[in-house]
Structure formats: structure tokens, C-alpha cells
C-alpha positions as CSV (number, residue, x, y, z in Angstrom):
1,X,160.7,13.6,117.7
2,X,159.6,17.2,119.2
3,X,156.5,19.0,117.1
4,X,156.8,22.2,118.7
5,X,157.5,25.6,117.1
6,X,160.1,28.2,117.7
7,X,159.1,31.8,118.2
8,X,159.3,34.1,115.1
9,X,162.2,36.0,117.1
10,X,165.1,35.7,119.6
11,X,165.5,36.5,123.0
12,X,167.5,40.5,122.5
13,X,164.3,41.6,120.9
14,X,163.0,42.0,124.4
15,X,166.0,44.1,125.7
16,X,167.0,46.3,122.4
17,X,166.5,49.9,122.5
18,X,166.2,49.8,119.0
19,X,163.8,47.3,118.6
20,X,161.9,49.0,121.2
21,X,161.5,52.2,119.4
22,X,161.1,50.3,116.0
23,X,157.7,49.0,118.3
24,X,156.2,52.4,118.6
25,X,156.3,53.1,114.9
26,X,155.6,49.6,113.3
27,X,153.3,47.8,116.3
28,X,151.6,50.9,118.2
29,X,151.3,53.8,116.1
30,X,148.9,52.2,113.0
31,X,147.1,50.2,115.9
32,X,143.5,50.7,117.7
33,X,145.0,50.3,121.2
34,X,142.8,50.6,124.0
35,X,143.6,52.9,126.6
36,X,141.2,52.7,129.2
37,X,137.3,52.5,129.5
38,X,134.2,55.2,129.3
39,X,133.6,54.3,132.9
40,X,136.1,57.0,133.6
41,X,134.7,59.4,131.2
42,X,131.0,59.8,131.8
43,X,131.1,63.7,132.6
44,X,132.2,66.9,131.1
45,X,135.9,67.5,131.9
46,X,136.7,63.6,133.1
47,X,140.2,62.5,131.4
48,X,142.4,59.7,131.5
49,X,146.0,59.6,130.8
50,X,148.1,57.0,129.2
51,X,152.0,56.2,128.3
52,X,152.5,54.6,124.9
53,X,156.8,54.8,124.7
54,X,157.7,58.1,124.2
55,X,154.0,59.6,123.8
56,X,151.5,61.3,126.6
57,X,148.0,60.7,125.4
58,X,144.7,62.2,127.2
59,X,141.5,61.3,126.6
60,X,139.1,64.3,127.6
61,X,135.2,64.6,128.0
62,X,135.0,67.8,125.8
63,X,131.1,68.7,126.6
64,X,129.9,65.4,126.2
65,X,132.1,64.2,123.2
66,X,135.6,62.0,123.5
67,X,138.5,63.5,122.1
68,X,142.2,62.2,122.5
69,X,145.5,64.5,121.9
70,X,149.2,64.6,122.4
71,X,149.3,65.3,126.2
72,X,151.1,68.6,125.8
73,X,150.5,72.0,125.6
74,X,151.4,73.9,122.7
75,X,152.7,76.9,124.2
76,X,155.6,76.0,126.3
77,X,155.1,72.2,126.2
78,X,154.1,71.5,129.9
79,X,151.7,68.1,130.1
80,X,148.3,69.7,130.4
81,X,146.7,66.5,132.5
82,X,148.8,65.2,135.0
83,X,147.4,62.3,136.8
84,X,146.0,59.0,135.4
85,X,142.2,60.2,135.6
86,X,140.4,63.4,137.3
87,X,138.2,65.7,136.1
88,X,139.0,69.3,135.3
89,X,139.1,71.5,132.0
90,X,141.5,70.7,129.4
91,X,143.7,73.8,130.2
92,X,147.2,74.1,131.0
93,X,148.7,74.0,134.7
94,X,151.7,76.4,133.5
95,X,150.1,79.4,132.2
96,X,146.5,78.6,131.9
97,X,145.9,78.0,128.0
98,X,142.9,76.1,127.7
99,X,141.5,74.0,124.5
100,X,138.3,73.4,123.3
101,X,137.1,69.5,121.7
102,X,139.5,70.4,118.3
103,X,142.7,70.8,120.6
104,X,142.3,75.1,119.7
105,X,143.5,77.3,122.3
106,X,140.3,79.2,123.3
107,X,141.6,80.6,126.7
108,X,145.0,82.4,126.2
109,X,145.7,84.6,129.6
110,X,146.6,88.1,128.4
111,X,146.4,87.4,125.0
112,X,146.0,91.1,123.8
113,X,148.9,92.3,125.8
114,X,151.3,89.4,124.8
115,X,150.7,87.7,122.2
116,X,147.9,88.9,120.1
117,X,147.2,85.9,118.5
118,X,144.7,85.6,115.4
119,X,142.3,83.0,114.8
120,X,144.7,81.7,112.0
121,X,147.6,82.0,115.1
122,X,145.3,79.9,117.3
123,X,144.5,77.3,114.7
124,X,148.5,76.8,114.1
125,X,148.7,76.0,117.9
126,X,145.9,72.8,117.9
127,X,146.9,70.2,119.8
128,X,147.8,67.2,118.2
129,X,144.5,65.3,117.7
130,X,144.5,61.1,117.5
131,X,141.6,59.1,116.1
132,X,139.5,57.9,118.6
133,X,136.2,55.4,119.0
134,X,134.5,53.2,121.2
135,X,133.1,49.5,120.9
136,X,131.4,48.9,123.8
137,X,132.8,50.6,127.2
138,X,136.6,50.0,125.6
139,X,137.6,53.4,124.5
140,X,140.6,52.8,121.7
141,X,143.1,55.5,120.2
142,X,145.2,55.3,117.2
143,X,148.1,57.4,116.9
144,X,149.0,56.8,112.8
145,X,147.0,60.0,110.8
146,X,145.9,56.9,108.6
147,X,144.3,53.5,108.6
148,X,141.2,51.4,109.0
149,X,138.2,52.1,111.4
150,X,137.8,50.5,114.9
151,X,135.4,48.2,113.2
152,X,137.9,46.8,110.8
153,X,140.7,46.6,113.1
154,X,138.9,44.1,115.7
155,X,137.0,42.4,112.8
156,X,135.1,39.7,114.8
157,X,136.3,41.0,118.3
158,X,134.5,44.1,117.6
159,X,131.1,41.9,118.7
160,X,132.9,40.3,121.2
161,X,133.8,43.4,123.1
162,X,130.1,44.8,122.5
163,X,128.8,41.6,124.1
164,X,131.0,41.8,126.7
165,X,130.4,45.5,128.0
166,X,126.6,44.5,127.6
167,X,126.9,41.3,129.4
168,X,129.1,42.8,132.5
169,X,128.0,46.5,133.0
170,X,129.8,47.0,136.6
171,X,133.4,47.8,136.9
172,X,133.8,47.1,140.6
173,X,137.3,48.1,140.7
174,X,140.3,49.6,139.1
175,X,144.3,49.3,139.1
176,X,147.1,50.7,137.8
177,X,150.5,49.4,138.5
178,X,154.3,49.9,137.0
179,X,156.3,47.0,135.9
180,X,160.1,46.1,135.9
181,X,159.8,44.3,132.6
182,X,159.2,44.4,129.0
183,X,155.8,44.6,128.1
184,X,155.6,41.6,125.6
185,X,156.5,39.1,128.7
186,X,153.1,40.6,129.9
187,X,151.0,39.3,126.7
188,X,153.4,35.9,126.4
189,X,152.4,35.0,129.7
190,X,148.7,35.7,129.4
191,X,148.8,33.8,126.2
192,X,149.3,30.1,128.0
193,X,148.0,28.3,130.4
194,X,151.0,26.0,130.8
195,X,152.6,28.1,133.4
196,X,149.4,28.0,136.0
197,X,150.3,24.8,137.7
198,X,153.5,26.3,139.1
199,X,152.9,30.3,139.2
200,X,149.1,30.3,140.5
201,X,149.2,26.6,142.3
202,X,146.5,28.3,145.0
203,X,145.0,30.3,142.7
204,X,144.3,30.0,139.0
205,X,145.4,26.2,139.1
206,X,142.8,25.4,141.3
207,X,140.0,26.5,139.3
208,X,141.1,25.9,135.8
209,X,142.0,23.0,134.0
210,X,145.7,23.1,132.1
211,X,144.0,22.4,128.4
212,X,143.1,25.5,126.9
213,X,142.2,25.5,122.9
214,X,143.1,28.5,120.6
215,X,141.2,30.1,118.0
216,X,143.2,32.9,115.9
217,X,141.2,35.6,113.9
218,X,144.1,37.6,111.8
219,X,146.3,39.1,114.5
220,X,143.6,38.7,117.2
221,X,143.2,35.4,119.1
222,X,141.0,33.9,122.0
223,X,141.2,30.3,123.7
224,X,138.8,28.6,125.8
225,X,139.4,26.1,128.7
226,X,137.3,24.3,131.3
227,X,136.7,24.5,134.7
228,X,137.5,22.1,137.7
229,X,134.6,20.7,139.4
230,X,135.3,23.1,142.7
231,X,135.3,25.8,140.8
232,X,131.7,24.9,139.0
233,X,130.2,24.1,142.2
234,X,131.7,28.1,143.4
235,X,130.4,29.9,140.4
236,X,127.0,28.0,140.3
237,X,126.7,29.1,144.2
238,X,127.6,32.7,143.7
239,X,125.0,32.9,140.5
240,X,122.4,31.3,142.7
241,X,123.2,33.7,145.7
242,X,123.2,37.2,144.1
243,X,121.0,36.3,141.1
244,X,124.3,36.8,138.9
245,X,122.9,36.9,135.0
246,X,125.5,35.7,132.4
247,X,126.3,34.6,128.7
248,X,125.7,31.6,127.4
249,X,128.4,32.3,124.9
250,X,131.8,31.6,127.2
251,X,130.1,29.3,130.0
252,X,133.3,28.5,131.6
253,X,136.5,30.3,130.8
254,X,137.4,32.0,127.9
255,X,140.5,34.6,127.5
256,X,140.5,37.1,124.6
257,X,144.0,38.6,123.4
258,X,143.6,41.7,121.1
259,X,146.6,42.7,119.3
260,X,149.0,44.5,120.6
261,X,148.9,44.3,124.3
262,X,144.8,43.9,125.4
263,X,144.0,41.0,127.4
264,X,140.6,39.9,128.9
265,X,140.0,37.0,131.0
266,X,136.1,35.9,131.3
267,X,134.6,33.2,133.8
268,X,131.5,31.9,134.1
269,X,130.0,34.3,131.6
270,X,129.4,36.8,134.2
271,X,133.1,38.3,135.3
272,X,136.0,40.1,133.7
273,X,139.0,41.1,134.1
274,X,140.8,43.5,131.2
275,X,144.1,44.2,131.5
276,X,146.6,46.2,129.4
277,X,150.3,46.1,129.1
278,X,151.2,49.4,128.0
279,X,155.3,49.9,126.9
280,X,156.4,52.7,128.8
281,X,160.4,51.6,128.2
282,X,162.3,48.6,127.4
283,X,162.1,47.6,131.1
284,X,158.9,49.4,132.2
285,X,155.1,48.6,131.9
286,X,152.0,50.2,132.8
287,X,149.4,47.8,133.5
288,X,146.4,49.3,133.4
289,X,143.1,46.5,134.6
290,X,139.7,46.9,135.6
291,X,137.2,44.0,136.9
292,X,133.6,44.0,135.8
293,X,130.6,41.8,137.1
294,X,127.6,40.8,135.3
295,X,124.2,42.4,136.4
296,X,122.9,41.0,140.1
297,X,120.6,41.7,142.9
298,X,123.2,43.5,145.0
299,X,123.4,43.0,148.9
300,X,126.0,41.5,151.1
301,X,126.3,38.5,149.2
302,X,127.5,40.5,146.3
303,X,129.5,42.8,148.1
304,X,131.4,39.7,149.8
305,X,131.8,38.2,146.1
306,X,133.2,40.9,144.8
307,X,135.6,41.4,147.7
308,X,136.8,37.9,146.8
309,X,136.7,38.4,143.3
310,X,139.2,41.4,144.0
311,X,141.6,39.5,146.2
312,X,141.8,36.5,143.5
313,X,142.5,39.0,140.7
314,X,145.6,40.9,142.9
315,X,147.0,37.6,143.9
316,X,147.1,36.6,140.1
317,X,148.3,39.8,138.7
318,X,151.2,39.3,141.7
319,X,152.0,36.1,140.8
320,X,152.1,36.9,137.0
321,X,154.1,40.2,138.1
322,X,157.0,38.0,140.1
323,X,157.2,35.6,137.3
324,X,157.4,38.1,134.3
325,X,159.9,40.1,136.1
326,X,162.5,36.8,136.6
327,X,162.3,35.8,132.8
328,X,163.2,39.7,132.4
329,X,166.2,38.9,134.7
330,X,167.2,35.7,132.8
331,X,166.9,37.6,129.5
332,X,169.5,39.9,130.7
333,X,171.8,37.0,131.8
334,X,171.7,35.2,128.0
335,X,175.1,34.9,126.6
336,X,173.6,34.3,123.1
337,X,170.3,35.5,122.3
338,X,168.0,32.5,120.6
339,X,164.6,32.0,119.8
340,X,162.3,30.6,122.9
341,X,161.0,27.0,122.5
342,X,157.2,26.9,122.5
343,X,155.3,24.1,122.6
344,X,152.0,23.2,122.0
345,X,150.4,24.5,124.9
346,X,151.9,27.9,123.8
347,X,150.3,28.2,120.6
348,X,148.4,31.5,121.5
349,X,151.8,32.9,122.4
350,X,153.2,31.5,119.5
351,X,150.8,33.2,117.3
352,X,151.6,36.8,119.3
353,X,155.0,36.1,118.3
354,X,154.3,35.4,114.1
355,X,152.2,38.6,114.4
356,X,154.5,40.7,116.2
357,X,157.2,39.3,114.0
358,X,155.0,40.2,111.0
359,X,154.4,43.7,111.8
360,X,158.2,44.1,112.6
361,X,159.7,42.6,109.5
362,X,163.2,44.4,108.6
363,X,163.7,45.6,111.8
364,X,164.6,42.7,114.2
């Protein structure tokens, strides 16, 4: 007799516009969302932008302090920062209104002639601000006005993210792509190794044994796995060649799932990828990723290894994109919605579905 699990929701949940709108209110607005990394925000006027549903958010370094705002000018509603990242003041490109760290318009061209705005007027025209906190290099924003602080939201994962940031201080690649499927499919796929032999036959399958062990901690979770002998030998050679410093806490493979949409894959305690599956629409997801390496002695060997790790990561992402797009196409062809079947090797996927369904009570 089958002893697996069924999902907490049916297949139409991936496709319904009303569900997507409810997700923005129930899943994303109250959650602390990782929007990027402090690596991109080191200097005054550095910024990143991210799209969550209909909301575009800018995280800006304002005189050394990170602030998060709705990326819309309060004058005539132009987007203020128009690139994914860069360095420019918080100044609207339309009429030149500029804003300070509180979001107040402190620079209004021809104010006396055109508006004669008082201090109170300026206060009423502040940008909408969002809560922002960092954990290690990870930059989190919460859109809802009220809720737990970041440490309370992450619980035990706060220490994990700090530890990963300290263990692998070097970011050697960043990547943004737009994928044509629902964001939940990206998380589903990241949350299980059952697909690895078929989807990643020459990449992940060659390095990782499929038996992954889930540990759930509140809404979040992680699973650990063992490398195949070939991968153990490769990483041992890497460590020797570049003097790679690693953490003994995660000696082989570890995957961390931070609800709702942050996935971190760590290998050998000295390399990790971090991916955010940002929802843009029912069938559109922005994937923002970074690759990070532990302390090492550099040199030509380091450059060669970094190139190999980037090539490997690009291949895995491409394979995941392809299979998730196929699942999305399959969902659009379903005659009658039903819950997906989840086996014992998909327990992290089942945990994600249960947490999601709990957040979405009454809306599914």
C-alpha cells in the first residue's frame, strides 16, 4: 500500500490569477524576502531593484545606510531606478525629483516657481518605505507594515545564513533570468532530488546520491546529502589546489529552503549558490542567483575552478528551467485539477506545500 503524501493544494493553484493575487497578500507581503546581496550595495548610491508581483522595490545605499522603497516617484509616478542594479542617486529620471534616506523629496527642480512645497507638503510626498534588515550578506525586505523582525522570522536559519556568509565571502558570479513558469514550480523542483537522475544525468547526478534527508524548522527546512566518490575526490583536489577553507558543519551537500522563495545549495562546505524565485505573474518568474566561494589562495588554479563551477551551475539551471517549463505546459493541459502525488523522496516538497497551504487558507 502506498504510504506517500498528497499535496495540500490542487494543480490549478499554479495557474489561477486570483490565487496569484492572494499569494501577494498572504505569502509575500508578510514574509521577509531576500532581494539580493550586500555585495551589490557597498557604495553610496548603489542600488538593486526587484519585482514581486505588481510591486517594484528599490534597495538603495543612501550615504552608507540601506533603505527599501516602492520604486515609484510620488510626483508623476515614474519608476525611479530602471535597471536591475547600478549606481546613481535616488533621483527620478522624469523631472529630477531627488529623495533622501527617509524617502522625502529634498530636491524638487523649480519648486518655488512650480509648487512652493512646504516641509509638510514634502513629508506627505515621501516614498513608501519598506522594512529592511540584513543577515550576513543576505538583504531582506518585508512589505507588510507589521510582523516579526528578521531574526524571529528566520529562527535557526539566521545563524545559518550568517555562517554561510562568513564561510564563503567571495562572490564570483551573479545571474538574472526570466523563466516562463509559476514561481512555485521552481521551489518544488529545488526541494527534491528525485528528478536528478533524469534531468541532470551528466551534472548533478554524477556528483550526488539521491537519498536526501529533510529537517523542517517551522516554515523553513533543509536537507543533507552525500557525494559520490568521484565528487569527493574532485573536491578534495580543489581544496588542495587552491587552499580552500571550508566549514565542517556541512561537509558534503546541503540545501537550505527559506520560505517562501530562497534556495541555497552548498557543496563541500566551501561553495554555494543562492537562488531567489521572484514571482512576476502566474506564468512568469525572475530568477536571481549568486555563486560564492570560500577563502582560498587564488591564482590560476582558482580561476580554472571558478570557471568550472560557473559552467556546472549554468548547466544545472538550464536543465531545471527546461523541465519546469514542461511541467507548466502540462498544468495548462489538465482536464480536471487534482493534487500532485508526493512520495517519500519528495518530503521537502510536501513540507513547502503544507506551509504554503496554511498561509493560503480560505483562498485556494
